[in-house]
N, C-alpha and C positions, 0 to 999 in steps of 0.2 A: 348469575349470584352463584355461591357455593354454601351451602348448607353443612353445619357442621353443630355436633354435640358437645354441648359442656356442662357438667354437674356441679350443682352446687350443695351445701351444708346439708341442706333439707330437703330437697327434691332435685328432680331428673328434669331440664326443659329442656326445651330444644330452640338456641337462638339460632339466628341466618346471620351468618358471615357477608358483609359487600365484597366482593371480586375488586382487588385494585391489583391490575398490571403493573408489574416493578422491571426494570431493568437488572443488570448485573450490579448497578450502583447506584445512587438517587443522591442528590443534595437534601439535607433537613428540610430546607425550606421547603422544596418541592415537594417534597413527603407530606408535609403540613400541608400547605394549598390542596394537596388533591383529597388528604381526607377531609379538607373543610375545617381545620382545627387551627389554634393556635402557635404559632413555631416553639413558643416557651414550656406548650405541655409537652410538645416531643421530645426537646430540651432535656425535661426533668425526666420524661417517662427511660430516656436513654443513661442518663446520671443510676438512675436505680437499676439500671442492669450494668455499671460499672463503666459506660461509655460517656468520656468527657467532648462535645461536639458543638462548634457553634453554628449558628444558622445556615452558613454557608459551604459548611463541610459536607465530603460525602461519606456515605456508609455505604458498606456492602447489603446486598439482596436480605441474607441473615436476618443482618440485626433489624434491617428495616422491616421486612417481613413479623420477628416478634412486635415489634411496637405495633403494627399495624393492624394486628389481632388484638392486643390491649384495647382499641380506638375502636372495634366492630368490623374490620375487614382482614377479609383472608388472602393474603399476596400471593400475585400470579408470577410468576417469570417467564417475562418474553423476550425476545433478541429484538437486538436495535434493526429499524428498514432495512438498513443494510449491513449484510455481515462482517464481522471482522477480519475474516480470513482472505474469503477470493474476493470481494468487492461485488458480491451476489446481491439482487436484491429481491428480497425476501418475497415468498407469490400473495396475492391477495387473492378473493374471492374472486373465483372462475368466472362468473357471471359478473362480474367490471370490468374484466379481462378484455383487449379491445387489440387485434392485429397491429404492430409498429414493423415503422421504418427498421431494414437491415443497416447494423452501423459495419465499412467498410473500410480495412484500413490496408493502403497500400505500400506494399516495400518492395526492397528489391536493392543492386549494386547501385550504387554513385555515378549519374550522367547516363541509365540504358532510359530513362525515359517518363518515370514516376510522372512529376508534376507536369509533364508533355500528355501525357494519358490522360490524365485528370483536367486539361486544358481543352482536351479533345470532347471531352463526357460533358463539361460544363460549356464549351462554346464560347469561353471568354481568356483571353489571356494574359493567364497569371505568369507566367516562365520572365514577363517581361519586364516585372519587377520582382526577379528576385537576382540577388547579385551575384552572377556568373553566370547566371540558369542553375543555381544549384539551391535547393529548400534551405531556406534559414529559420524558417519558422513551422510549426506544426498549422496546417488550416486545416479547417473541418467545414464542408462543404456540402448542402442537399440538392441534389435534383430529383430531377420526376422522369420516369420510364413507363410506359404504358399504366398514366392514371397513378404509379406506386412511387412513393419518394423511397430513395435510399440516402443514406447519411456515407459521405467519404472523407477518410482523415488521411493528411498526406504527411508525413512525418519525417525530420530531417535525419534520415535513419532509424534502423531497428534500435538503437539505445532508448530513442526517449518510448517504444512499444514497449521492452522489458522494462524503463523506471515505473511506467505505471502499473505494471504486474508489479513489481517490486513492492511497490506500497498498499496493492491488497486491490486495485479494480482495475477488473475485468471487461472492457470498454469494447473490446472487438467481436462481432460476429461470423465477419467473415473476412478472410486476410488474399490480399490479390501481390503475389508475387511477380515480378515484373523483374523478364530478360530479355535482353537485346541477342536477339536472331542471330548477330554477326560476332557478337565477341563471346555468347554462352554465359555458363555459369563462371563463376570471378568470384575470389575471396569474400567482400563482404556480400555476397549472396547466398555463399553458402554457411555466415553465422546467422542470415536471418533463415535460413531455413531450418538451422538448428532452434532460433529463437522461437520461428513458429509453432514446431515439436513441441518444446517444452509450454506452452499457450495453449496446445490439445483445440485448435479451434480449425474448422474446415477453409481448406485452400486451392484457390484459383492460380492456374499460372498464367499471367498473360506476355505470351513472345513477341516483346514490341522489336520496334523496327524491318517488317518484313518486307518493307520498302527496300531497304542497304539490298545491294546486287552480292555483298558477300553472306547472304543470309541465309542460314541452316540450320532449318527447327531441328532437325533429324539427330543434328548433334545435340543440341539443349535439353531436348527429350532423352537422350542417352545420358549426358552426364546427370540430369537430376534421376534418374533412375539409380545411379550410386548411390545417390545422398537417401535412398528407400522412399523416393517419390516417385512412382511410374505412375503413366497419364491414363486412361481411359484407351483411349488407342493401342494399348501395348500392352491393356491387359490389365490397369491398375485401376483404383479407384478415384486419382488426381485429376478435375478436368483441365483442359488446356488450350486458350483460344487463340490464334494467330491475331496479334494483330499491327496495323500501323498507325500509332499517336498521330504524326505527321501529316499521313493523308488522309487519317481517320475511317480508314477500312478496320473489319471486324470488331468495330466498339460496341455495335446493335449485338454481337453475337456474347460478347463480353457481360454484357447489361443483362441477354435472357439469362448467362450460367448462373448468374448473381443473385437475381430470381427469384431461378431454382431452387438452387442452395435455400438462399432464405424461407421458400416455400416448404420445402421438407422440415429444415428447422421449425417451424411456425411460434417465430417470435410475437410474445405479447408483451403488454403492459396494460396498468391503471390508472387512464389520464384523469381519473375521477379524483385521485388521492393526492395531497401535498408534495412538492416538487422533491424528486431525489437525482445527483445527479454526479456527473467525475470533472475535477478540471483538467483539459486537456493542456493549456498553458496557462500561464500569469505575467505578466508586466505594471514593470508602473508608469503610467503614461504621465507626462508633465503635466498638461491640460485638465486630465480627467480623472488621474488620481490610479488609483488600482486596478488593477483590467481582466476579469480572470475569465477565461476562453470556457466553459461548464458545454457539457455532452447532459441534456438530461438521456435520465435512463429508465424511469417510469415517475409517473402523476404529472401535473401542471406544475412550473412556476412564472409565477406571476411577479408585476410589479406593487411594489411595498411589501412583500413578503419578507419576513424574519430569516434570516439564515443563516446557517453555523457552517465551517468550510474549514476540516480537519482542525485547527486549534485556532479559528479566529471566525469573527461573528462578524455581521453587517445586516443592512435591510436592504436590500434591491432597489436603486434610483432609479436605473434603466436596464430595456432589454435593447440588444441591439442584435438581429439576425445575421446572416451569411451573407446575406446581400447587401448590408451596412443599411438595412432600415430599422427604425425603432419599432421594437412592439411591446405589445403587453401583456403577452404569455408566451408561452414555449412548451409543447407535450410533449413524450416519451421519442428519443432518439432525435433529437433537434438541436442543433450548434447553437448556442448564442451567446455573447459577448453581457458579460453580467458587471457593473459597475455600485459600487454601496460598498463593498469589504473594508475594514479595517487597518487591516491587514496585508501582505503578499502571500497569498496560498502556496502550494506544492503542486506541481505535477502528479496527478494519481488520490491527492486529495479527496474526501468526498464532500457533495455537500445537502444540507438535508434541509428542510422547510420546517421550522420552528414554529406555536403559535403565539410568542410575542419575544422582547428583550429578554426578561426574566430569565424564561424557561433558555434563552441562547445563552448570557452566562453563566444558565447552571450545567448545559451540555458538554461547555466548551472547559468548565474547572471537569467536568466528569471527564471528559474525554482527556483531559491531561493528568488525572491520577489512574487510568486505564494504561494509559501509553507508560507508566512508570510503574505500574503491575503486572502487566502486559509485556514488557519491550522485548520487541521481536529481537530476539538471538539467533544473529547467523549459525547456522549449524556448522558441528566442527566433528573432526573425525573420531574425537573421544565419544562423545554424543551421539553420532548415530549410530556408532559401535556400541551403545549402553541401548542403543531403540531396537536396533537389529537383534540383540541380544533377549530382551526384556518382550519379543515381537511385537513391538509397535509398526515397523517395519520393516519389507521384508528383502528392502533395492538400497542400493549406495548410490547418489548421483554424486558425478565428478564431472570437474572443467579442468581439462586438460590443455597445457602451454607449453612447448619444449622449443630449445634453441634451434634445431635444424625440421624440414619436411622427414626424412630418414629415422626418426625418433621417436615418430607419431607410431606409426606402424608396431616397432619393438614395445615403447609401454604400451599401448594397447592392449598389442597380445598377451601379455606380462601379465595388465589386470584384469582382462577378461577371460582369462585363465582362474584366476580364483573362485571365479560365482559355482554357485551351487546351487540344485536343484531348490534350496530353501531360499536363497538367498541370491542375491543377481546385483551385479556391477554395469548400472548405465553409467554410459560416457555423452554426455547432452552435448558436449562444444569439446571440438579441440581442435587445438591450430596451434601457428608458430609465432616468436615472437613475444615480448614482455607482457603481463600477465595487464589487463588496461581495463578504465572503470567500467567500460563495455559488457565482459567477463566477470566483474564483481556484483554488478546490477543482476546479471543472469543468474547470478550464483542468489543472492537477495530472493530472485522471486520463485526461486526450481529449487531451493532448500538443498544447495547441492554446495559440496567440497571443492575450492580451488587447489591443484595441483600443479605446480611450476618445477619443469624437469630441466635444471641448465638456465632458469630465466631469473629474473626479477620481476616483479610489478612497478609499476612506472608511478610517481610523486603520488598525480593524480585517482592511481588504482588504490594505493597503500591508503590514503585519506578516506578515499570513502569504504575501504575496508574495514577502519577502525570504529569510522561514524558508524557502521551499520552493523558490529559485529562477523564480521565475516572471515573466515582462516584461511588464509591463504599458506598452503605449507609447502614449501621448496626443497628438493633432492639435487644432488648430483650422482646418486649411484640406483639403479634398477634395484637391484636386492634390497635394498633399504626402503625403497616407496609398496614394494610388494609386499616385503613383512609389515609394516605399517598399517597399510588398506588387509589383510591376513588378519594383525588380531582387531582390528577395529569390528570386522566382518565375526569376530568369536565372542565379542565386549571387551577384549583385553587388555586394550591399549589406554595406559594411564597419562591423565594432562597433566604437566606443570604448568603451577598457577603463579603469579606476580603480584604484588600488591602496587598501584599504581595512584600515586595523590592525582586529583585533578585540579583542586582549588583551597586554599586559604584566605582565610576571615577571622577577623577580631571581635571579639565582645567588647561593645561598648556600653551598653545598657542592658538593663534584666526588668523584665514586663509581667505581670503574675494574668495569667487567663483565667482563673478560677480557682475552684477547689484542688491547691495540690498540683495545678500546672503555672511551668512559667516557659514562658519564651525570653527568648537570646536577641536583643537587639545587636548587629554586626555591620563589618563595612568591610568589603571582599576587597583584599591586599593582592590575591593570587590569584590567575583560574578564572574558576568558576565552582559557584555551589550547583548540584543537579538535584532535585525531589526524588527520593529513594534509593540516591546512591547511599553510602555508607559515611557515618559522618562520626570522628575521632574528636574528642576534646581535648584539648592539654593544656596542663596548669604547673608553672614553675618547669617547663622542661619535662616532663613525665603524662604518658597519656591515662587519665584518670576513668575515661569510658569510650565506649566504641560500640555504634547503634547506626539505625538506619535514621537518615531524615527526614520526618514526618510531615513536614511543614515548611512552605517556602514562604511569606509574603513581601509585598511591595504593596505600601501602602495600605489600602484597603484588599488587595486581588492577590486570589494566588495563585502562583507561578510555578513551570517547572522548571526554568533555572536566574542563577544570577552572576553578571560578567562581574570581571575588576571594575573597581572604581564607586560601586551601587550598594547601597545601603539595603537590608532587609532584616526581615523576622525569620526566626530558624526555630524549629524545634524539632526535637529527639526521642525514638518513641523509647518511652523507661525512663526519660533522663530530666531532672529538672532543677540540679544544683547547679544554675552557670554564675559564673560571679564575672566581674568584667575584668577585662585582660585575658580572660581566658581565649585560647587561639581554636579553632574549629576547620578542623583539614577533611574535606571531602575526597574520599578514597573508592576506587572498588577494585576486583580482584580480574586479573586478564590471564588468560593462557599466555604462555609465554611463545 
């Protein structure tokens, strides 16, 4: 309860305002329900303040707080149960926290025995089901060691590991890097090392294939030290364990090491709260429909729960555990398959249990709005320069790709010379060859710039970079590269801006939404319209208005975008003078 004095014209009296927790944004209908008043009363109060909103429209915290006060509530801002940035779960009361199993991700070079190692741990034959013995999908399994469960995630390379981080999901507690004793550190191993460093999680090195006649673990340790991974035997802080997944040797030592690291980390969660989790992977099954493999992070997920996953929703129809058996509930760190979602979610999307379907609808609308307001923009060299200049950051993170190995050392040396005590240049990853999708995902997850020296991005990487607004800067002369980076460090680099048209729609009808508000009934003729983008109204070949697309609707639902060939309702911020035959162009500003 929050007490605040209010002064009337005749006397001073103390009025008790009831506390009302609200997030950064809330639907009008949900606000009315929480205050136990009719939605029309809330809408009227908003109109008195000059805000015209429907029952399903989202309003921000400040607007909601002003309305709440009129109805006797003091709004209190609360964070989501899952943070928007890191995917970390908000802490509960310490009394409710219980020790949870560690979540371990297994990474390494292809064919160095990651899945065989898990096979040895699980004592089941997973490899036989994989095409060519190489992992095709992410598998999440739980094993018990000394009475303590441990959850393992087997990924098809480090790209999936970073893809989840790029979407804000830090699911891993411990990373196990598998290196073959006969092959040593390979290019993909180096990439995995860089991705683990960027994730800042504890690491255990499993030196595998010790049964091979060519096994040389000391060479592996020496190679790891060259990448700043110094093992404990050499005076460092990285645990390394010699194993043979094929023979089963060293597996108990590896599990003991995992148990030790988990114990030091003091991993805890609250199983009594509603479930919160992360999508590890999802697929469309011909017989069962949308199938999402979820790792529960905290709370308990139950059959029948209403859930929101990313920007889709549903109700849990069934839960299937790692052994393929149906279960009624899943607690912290437990991997399960979830049936019941309406659409396919993406890897790294967060799952949250909500009270009912109405809340689920409102939460999806709220998330879509937030995605538009806080759309993750990949860092640009100009933006990073501005951040450094304003004191928001002291580090410029780069991913460097060159044409030949010899160029890496020269470019690294030239860039690192630019570091000062006040500002540091940190090269997160460097390698040869074209810029790949993996490089772009690492850039998104680490807020880094991709630098290509005498190389181009491949088609998939460029498409992903455009989608996630990641800047790929290409150079062929070192001094131009160092000149731009130096300017960025001093906040002097100016961006080049160009206008990009994303879609075109024709106005075929005009609808009234109430007092002085109108919506255009449109047919999208080309590209797509996106909520939050700029909307340009063209009449008789001339632009008569240019402003934000405030709303997009398909039938009664708010949507994020509408593609070619579909009809929709469009409302523009600050514009109501629509006429049939007008053209609306969705466009955005983009750095050249």
